[in-house]
C-alpha positions as CSV (number, residue, x, y, z in Angstrom):
1,M,15.5,15.0,2.2
2,T,15.1,16.3,-1.4
3,S,12.0,15.3,-3.4
4,P,13.0,14.6,-7.0
5,L,11.2,16.1,-9.9
6,L,8.7,13.8,-11.7
7,G,10.5,11.9,-14.4
8,R,13.7,9.8,-14.6
9,V,16.3,10.4,-12.0
10,Y,19.2,8.6,-13.7
11,P,19.8,8.1,-17.4
12,A,17.8,5.1,-18.5
13,P,19.7,1.8,-18.2
14,A,20.0,1.5,-21.9
15,G,22.0,-0.6,-24.4
16,N,23.0,-3.8,-22.8
17,L,20.1,-4.9,-20.5
18,A,20.0,-8.2,-22.5
19,T,23.4,-9.1,-21.2
20,D,23.3,-7.4,-17.8
21,T,23.6,-10.1,-15.1
22,Q,21.4,-8.3,-12.5
23,F,18.6,-7.9,-15.1
24,Q,18.8,-11.5,-16.3
25,Q,18.5,-12.6,-12.7
26,T,15.5,-10.3,-12.4
27,L,13.9,-11.8,-15.5
28,E,14.3,-15.3,-14.0
29,A,12.7,-14.2,-10.8
30,F,9.9,-12.5,-12.8
31,D,9.3,-15.6,-14.9
32,G,9.2,-17.8,-11.7
33,A,6.7,-15.4,-10.0
34,L,4.4,-15.5,-13.1
35,E,4.5,-19.3,-13.1
36,T,3.6,-19.5,-9.5
37,A,0.9,-16.9,-9.7
38,F,-0.7,-18.4,-12.9
39,T,-0.8,-21.8,-11.3
40,A,-2.4,-20.5,-8.1
41,A,-5.0,-18.5,-10.0
42,D,-5.6,-21.3,-12.5
43,T,-5.5,-18.9,-15.4
44,E,-3.8,-21.0,-18.1
45,A,-6.2,-23.9,-18.5
46,N,-8.6,-21.9,-20.7
47,T,-6.5,-18.8,-21.7
48,S,-3.8,-18.5,-24.3
49,S,-1.4,-15.6,-23.8
50,S,1.7,-13.7,-25.1
51,I,3.8,-11.5,-22.9
52,S,6.8,-9.3,-23.7
53,I,9.2,-6.8,-22.1
54,L,10.7,-4.3,-24.6
55,S,13.3,-1.6,-24.4
56,A,13.8,1.5,-26.5
57,S,17.5,0.7,-26.9
58,D,17.3,-3.0,-27.6
59,P,16.1,-4.1,-31.0
60,G,14.8,-7.5,-29.8
61,L,12.5,-8.3,-26.9
62,L,14.1,-8.5,-23.5
63,Y,11.5,-11.1,-22.4
64,E,9.0,-13.2,-24.2
65,R,6.5,-15.8,-22.9
66,H,3.7,-17.7,-24.6
67,H,1.1,-20.1,-23.5
68,T,-1.1,-22.3,-25.6
69,T,-4.3,-23.9,-24.3
70,D,-5.2,-27.5,-25.1
71,L,-8.2,-26.3,-27.2
72,V,-5.9,-24.2,-29.4
73,A,-3.3,-26.9,-29.6
74,Q,-5.9,-29.4,-30.9
75,A,-7.7,-26.9,-33.2
76,T,-8.3,-27.9,-36.8
77,T,-8.0,-24.3,-38.1
78,G,-5.6,-21.5,-37.2
79,T,-2.5,-21.9,-35.1
80,N,-1.7,-24.8,-32.8
81,E,1.1,-23.1,-31.0
82,V,1.0,-19.5,-29.8
83,D,4.2,-17.5,-30.6
84,G,5.3,-14.0,-31.3
85,D,3.5,-13.9,-34.6
86,S,0.1,-15.2,-33.3
87,I,-2.7,-12.7,-33.9
88,Y,-4.9,-11.3,-31.2
89,R,-7.7,-8.8,-31.2
90,I,-6.5,-5.7,-29.4
91,A,-9.9,-3.9,-29.0
92,S,-9.5,-0.5,-27.4
93,I,-5.7,-0.4,-28.0
94,S,-7.0,0.6,-31.4
95,K,-7.8,4.0,-29.9
96,L,-4.1,4.5,-29.1
97,L,-3.2,3.6,-32.7
98,T,-5.8,6.2,-33.9
99,V,-4.2,9.0,-31.8
100,Y,-0.7,7.9,-32.8
101,T,-1.6,7.9,-36.5
102,F,-3.2,11.3,-36.1
103,L,-0.2,12.8,-34.4
104,V,2.1,11.3,-37.1
105,E,0.0,12.6,-40.0
106,A,-1.2,16.0,-38.6
107,G,0.9,16.8,-35.5
108,D,-0.6,18.1,-32.3
109,R,-1.5,21.7,-33.4
110,H,-5.1,20.9,-34.1
111,L,-5.9,19.0,-30.9
112,N,-7.6,22.0,-29.2
113,A,-9.7,22.9,-32.3
114,P,-13.5,22.2,-31.9
115,I,-14.6,19.1,-33.8
116,T,-17.1,21.2,-35.7
117,D,-14.2,22.6,-37.6
118,Y,-14.0,19.2,-39.2
119,M,-17.7,18.0,-38.9
120,P,-19.8,21.2,-39.2
121,E,-22.9,19.1,-39.8
122,L,-22.9,18.4,-36.1
123,L,-24.1,22.0,-35.5
124,A,-27.4,21.1,-37.1
125,A,-28.0,18.1,-34.8
126,R,-31.1,18.6,-32.9
127,A,-31.5,17.8,-29.2
128,G,-33.8,15.0,-28.1
129,A,-36.8,15.6,-26.0
130,D,-35.3,14.0,-22.9
131,F,-31.6,14.8,-23.3
132,P,-29.8,18.0,-24.3
133,R,-27.8,18.2,-27.5
134,P,-24.1,17.9,-26.9
135,R,-22.4,21.3,-27.3
136,W,-20.4,20.1,-30.3
137,E,-18.9,23.5,-30.9
138,E,-17.2,23.3,-27.5
139,L,-15.8,19.8,-27.8
140,T,-12.2,19.4,-29.0
141,L,-10.2,16.5,-30.6
142,A,-8.1,16.3,-27.4
143,E,-11.2,15.9,-25.3
144,L,-12.5,13.1,-27.5
145,A,-9.1,11.4,-27.5
146,S,-8.9,11.6,-23.7
147,H,-12.5,10.6,-22.9
148,L,-13.2,14.1,-21.4
149,S,-15.8,15.2,-23.8
150,G,-18.8,14.2,-21.7
151,L,-20.3,12.1,-24.5
152,A,-21.7,8.7,-23.6
153,R,-19.3,5.8,-23.4
154,D,-18.5,4.4,-26.9
155,F,-20.9,7.0,-28.4
156,G,-22.7,5.4,-31.3
157,L,-21.3,1.9,-30.5
158,D,-22.8,-1.0,-28.6
159,D,-26.0,1.0,-28.5
160,L,-29.1,-1.2,-28.2
161,A,-30.5,0.6,-31.2
162,V,-27.4,0.1,-33.3
163,D,-25.5,-3.0,-34.5
164,A,-21.9,-2.0,-34.2
165,N,-20.0,-5.3,-33.9
166,G,-17.0,-3.8,-35.7
167,A,-15.7,-1.7,-32.8
168,G,-12.1,-2.2,-31.7
169,G,-11.5,-4.3,-34.7
170,N,-7.8,-4.2,-35.0
171,Y,-5.6,-7.2,-34.7
172,M,-1.9,-7.5,-33.8
173,S,0.7,-10.0,-32.8
174,L,3.0,-9.6,-29.8
175,K,5.8,-8.6,-32.1
176,D,3.6,-6.0,-33.8
177,L,2.5,-4.4,-30.5
178,S,6.0,-4.4,-29.1
179,T,7.2,-2.6,-32.2
180,V,4.6,0.1,-31.7
181,G,5.6,0.5,-28.1
182,R,9.2,0.7,-28.9
183,S,8.6,3.3,-31.7
184,I,6.7,5.5,-29.2
185,L,9.5,5.3,-26.6
186,R,12.1,6.1,-29.2
187,S,10.1,8.9,-30.9
188,D,10.7,7.2,-34.2
189,L,7.7,8.8,-35.9
190,L,7.2,11.9,-33.7
191,S,9.6,14.5,-32.5
192,K,10.8,14.1,-28.9
193,A,8.9,17.3,-28.0
194,Q,5.6,15.8,-29.4
195,T,6.1,12.6,-27.6
196,R,6.7,14.4,-24.3
197,R,3.5,16.5,-24.8
198,W,1.6,13.3,-25.7
199,M,2.8,11.3,-22.7
200,K,1.3,13.7,-20.1
201,P,-1.9,13.5,-18.1
202,K,-4.9,15.5,-19.4
203,S,-6.8,15.2,-16.1
204,L,-6.3,13.6,-12.7
205,L,-9.0,11.2,-11.4
206,A,-10.6,11.0,-8.0
207,D,-8.1,8.2,-7.3
208,M,-4.9,10.1,-6.7
209,T,-2.8,7.3,-8.2
210,K,-4.6,7.5,-11.6
211,A,-4.9,10.0,-14.5
212,V,-6.1,10.0,-18.1
213,G,-4.3,11.0,-21.3
214,M,-4.9,10.7,-25.0
215,P,-6.1,7.9,-24.6
216,W,-3.6,6.8,-21.9
217,E,-4.8,5.2,-18.7
218,I,-2.1,6.5,-16.4
219,E,-1.1,4.8,-13.2
220,R,1.2,6.4,-10.7
221,I,3.3,4.1,-8.4
222,Y,6.3,4.4,-6.1
223,V,9.6,2.9,-7.1
224,D,12.4,3.2,-4.6
225,G,10.8,6.1,-2.8
226,R,9.9,8.2,-5.9
227,T,6.9,8.6,-8.2
228,V,6.9,6.8,-11.5
229,D,4.1,7.1,-14.1
230,L,3.0,4.1,-16.2
231,Y,1.3,5.0,-19.5
232,T,-1.2,2.2,-20.1
233,K,-3.8,1.3,-22.7
234,D,-6.1,-1.6,-22.2
235,G,-8.2,-3.5,-24.7
236,D,-11.2,-5.7,-23.9
237,W,-13.4,-7.5,-26.3
238,H,-15.3,-10.6,-25.5
239,M,-12.7,-13.4,-25.4
240,Y,-9.7,-11.0,-25.7
241,D,-8.0,-8.9,-23.1
242,S,-4.8,-6.8,-23.9
243,R,-2.6,-4.3,-22.3
244,L,0.3,-2.1,-23.5
245,V,2.3,-0.3,-20.8
246,L,5.1,2.2,-21.4
247,V,7.4,3.5,-18.7
248,P,9.4,6.5,-20.0
249,D,11.5,6.8,-16.8
250,F,13.2,3.6,-17.8
251,D,12.6,3.6,-21.6
252,I,10.9,0.3,-21.1
253,G,7.5,-1.2,-21.9
254,F,5.6,-4.4,-21.7
255,C,2.8,-6.0,-23.6
256,I,0.2,-8.6,-22.6
257,L,-2.2,-10.3,-25.1
258,T,-4.7,-12.9,-24.0
259,A,-7.4,-15.0,-25.8
260,S,-9.7,-17.1,-23.7
261,D,-11.2,-20.3,-25.1
262,S,-14.7,-18.9,-24.7
263,A,-16.3,-15.6,-23.6
264,T,-17.7,-17.2,-20.5
265,V,-14.3,-17.9,-18.9
266,K,-12.8,-14.6,-20.1
267,R,-13.6,-12.6,-17.0
268,E,-12.2,-15.3,-14.8
269,A,-8.9,-15.7,-16.6
270,G,-7.9,-13.0,-19.1
271,L,-8.2,-10.1,-16.7
272,K,-6.3,-12.1,-14.1
273,V,-3.4,-12.6,-16.4
274,L,-3.3,-8.8,-17.0
275,S,-3.4,-8.1,-13.3
276,I,-0.8,-10.7,-12.4
277,V,1.7,-9.6,-15.0
278,S,1.3,-6.0,-14.1
279,D,1.7,-6.6,-10.4
280,E,4.9,-8.6,-10.9
281,I,6.3,-6.0,-13.3
282,Q,5.8,-3.4,-10.6
283,E,7.1,-5.5,-7.7
284,V,10.0,-7.3,-9.4
285,V,11.1,-5.6,-12.7
286,L,10.8,-1.9,-12.1
287,P,12.6,-1.8,-8.7
288,A,15.4,-3.8,-10.4
289,L,15.6,-1.3,-13.2
290,E,15.9,1.6,-10.7
291,S,18.7,-0.3,-9.0
292,I,20.5,-1.0,-12.3
293,A,20.2,2.7,-13.3
294,K,21.6,3.8,-10.0
295,R,24.5,1.3,-10.2
296,K,25.3,2.4,-13.7
297,A,25.1,6.1,-12.7
298,E,27.5,5.5,-9.8
299,R,30.0,3.9,-12.1
300,A,29.6,6.6,-14.7
301,F,29.4,9.8,-12.7
302,A,30.4,9.4,-9.0
303,G,33.8,10.8,-8.2
304,S,35.9,13.9,-7.8
305,Y,36.3,16.6,-10.4
306,A,38.7,19.6,-10.4
307,S,40.0,22.4,-12.5
308,N,42.6,25.2,-12.1
309,S,42.2,27.9,-14.7
310,D,44.1,31.2,-14.5
311,G,44.8,30.5,-10.8
312,V,41.2,29.9,-9.9
313,S,40.6,26.5,-8.3
314,H,37.3,24.7,-8.7
315,S,36.3,21.3,-7.4
316,I,33.2,19.2,-7.1
317,V,32.6,15.8,-5.5
318,V,29.6,13.7,-6.6
319,D,28.3,10.5,-4.9
320,V,25.4,8.1,-4.9
321,D,23.6,7.1,-1.7
322,A,20.3,5.6,-0.7
323,Q,18.2,8.6,-1.9
324,P,17.3,9.3,-5.5
325,G,19.7,11.2,-7.7
326,L,23.4,12.0,-7.7
327,K,24.4,13.8,-4.4
328,V,26.8,16.7,-4.6
329,T,28.8,16.4,-1.4
330,E,31.4,19.1,-2.0
331,W,31.5,22.1,-4.3
332,V,34.2,24.8,-3.8
333,Y,35.0,27.6,-6.3
334,N,38.0,29.9,-5.8
335,G,38.0,29.1,-2.0
336,T,34.2,29.7,-1.6
337,D,32.0,26.9,-0.3
338,V,29.3,27.0,-3.0
339,L,27.1,24.4,-1.2
340,G,27.3,26.4,2.0
341,E,26.3,29.6,0.2
342,L,23.5,28.0,-1.7
343,G,22.2,26.3,1.4
344,R,22.4,29.3,3.7
345,P,18.6,30.1,3.6
346,W,18.0,26.5,4.7
347,T,20.7,25.9,7.2
348,S,20.0,29.2,8.9
349,R,16.6,27.7,9.7
350,N,18.2,24.5,10.9
351,Q,17.1,22.7,7.8
352,V,19.2,20.2,5.8
353,F,20.4,21.4,2.4
354,D,20.8,18.5,0.1
355,L,21.7,19.2,-3.6
356,R,20.8,16.4,-5.9
357,L,21.5,16.0,-9.6
358,Q,18.7,14.6,-11.8
359,S,19.0,13.5,-15.4
360,N,17.5,16.1,-17.8
361,E,18.0,14.7,-21.3
362,L,19.0,18.1,-22.7
363,Y,22.1,16.9,-24.5
364,G,23.0,14.2,-26.9
365,G,26.1,12.4,-28.1
366,K,28.8,12.1,-25.4
367,M,27.2,14.9,-23.2
368,V,24.9,13.8,-20.4
369,G,22.9,16.6,-18.7
370,F,21.8,16.9,-15.1
371,T,19.7,19.5,-13.3
372,G,20.2,20.2,-9.6
373,V,17.2,20.1,-7.2
374,F,16.9,20.6,-3.5
375,G,14.3,20.9,-0.9
376,K,10.9,19.1,-0.4
377,A,9.4,21.4,-3.1
378,A,12.1,20.6,-5.7
379,W,9.9,22.0,-8.6
380,E,10.1,25.5,-7.0
381,T,13.9,25.4,-6.6
382,V,15.0,24.6,-10.2
383,D,17.2,27.4,-11.5
384,L,16.5,29.4,-8.3
385,Y,20.0,30.7,-8.4
386,R,21.3,31.9,-11.7
387,Y,24.5,33.2,-13.2
388,G,24.4,34.7,-16.7
389,N,20.8,33.5,-17.0
390,I,21.7,29.9,-16.4
391,G,20.8,28.0,-13.3
392,V,24.0,27.4,-11.2
393,E,22.9,23.8,-10.6
394,Q,23.0,22.9,-14.3
395,F,25.8,20.4,-15.2
396,A,26.8,18.4,-18.3
397,F,29.1,15.3,-18.0
398,E,31.3,14.3,-20.9
399,V,31.5,10.5,-21.2
400,D,33.9,8.2,-23.1
401,N,32.9,5.4,-25.4
402,S,32.0,3.2,-22.5
403,G,29.6,5.8,-21.0
404,V,31.9,6.8,-18.1
405,A,32.4,10.5,-17.4
406,V,35.8,12.0,-18.0
407,S,34.8,15.5,-17.1
408,V,31.9,17.7,-15.9
409,R,31.0,21.2,-17.0
410,S,29.5,23.7,-14.7
411,V,27.3,25.3,-17.3
412,A,26.6,28.5,-15.4
413,L,30.2,29.1,-14.4
414,R,31.5,28.1,-17.9
415,D,34.1,25.8,-16.5
416,T,35.1,22.2,-17.3
417,L,36.4,20.1,-14.4
418,K,38.4,16.9,-15.1
419,R,37.6,13.7,-13.3
420,S,40.4,12.5,-11.0
C-alpha cells in the first residue's frame, strides 16, 4: 500500500457543491445530526448560535443555521432573531485577523526578525527579583504569533495588577467570518505561496494529533485512511465562544459563533455547541467530501491514454480504487513495461509496487497536475527517477470545459497521450 503525501489527493471538489446531489444529502444528514445532538445535550435553551459551511469556489454559503434563544427573542434592545448579520464577539479569533493583516501589509519576510528591531525599548527592561527578564532580543514575531515565545499567557492582559477588559474586542457576523475564511482559502489577499507557508505547523505538540501555527490551532485527523489537517482558531470570552476551521485539502471551511444568555451557562452550552458541530463535520461532512472528490476524479481522469509518434507507441491506463489517489495500472513505452522497470527494486524483494498519482496544483487553466508516489515512505520517492531533470512520475491532464480529461502529458517523456 502506498502512503499518500500530506495534502489533497484529488483536486478539491469545487464549483458546484451547492447543486451536487450527494453533498446536499450530506448536508441533510449533518443538519439532522446537529438537531439530535443539540437536543440531547440541551444546548439551545440558553445559547444562541450561527453556523456556516463555506467553500473557496462558491460565493455563497453551502450551509447556514441559526438559533435564537427565548431571552434574545424577547429582548427590548438589539436583535430579536439571529441571522447571518447578527454580531458576535470573536475573542481570540482577533489574533488570526492580526496575523492576516500583518501578512497582507508587510508580507512574511520579517517574521523571523527579533521583536527588538521594532521595540528596542524592551532591551532596557529590567528583570524582576523573582523572575528573569525575557530575552527579548531572541524572541521573533513568528514566535509571538504562534505562542512559542515563552511569555506568560496573554502577557500584560487579564493580569490581577492590570485592568485589561478590552482584550479580544473584535466583533463579527457569520457572514463576515465566512468571508474572511473564504479569502484565506482563495489567497485573495496573499500570494498562494504565502498562504501555503502560513498554513503550516510551527511546532508539534505532545499530543501527536495536534500542532500550533500562527496562530492556528491545528488538528490532525484521518479521513478515508489518510491524514487531513484542520486549521482552527478558537475564541472564548465570557458569554461568547467561536471557532473558524479551514480545511485546505477540500478548499472548505466552517464557522461557529455562539452567545450564551449569561456567563454562568456558557461553559455548559457554548463549548458543547463547538464540540458537537466539529465532531459532526469530521464524521459526516469531510468523509463525504473525500468521496465526492474521488467520484469526480474518476469521471475526469480514469481511463486509457495512448500516443504513437514517429513509430513509438506509448500507453497509460489510470483507474480509481479503494485506496487514495489515481492508480496507474498500466504504463508501456515503446514496448517497455515502465511500471515493471520502476518497480523492480520493490518486486525483487517480494514487495508490491503501487504507483499512485496525487494532485499537485502546479498548473492552472485547463491543465491539472499530478505527482506520482509509491511506497510506504512516499515523501522519499517523489522524483526518485528522473529524465531530463524531471521526475518520470509527473503528469499533467488537459481537461475540457466540463473538467473531463481529453489527454495526459508525460512531462518527463515530453509526450502527450490522447484519451480513448
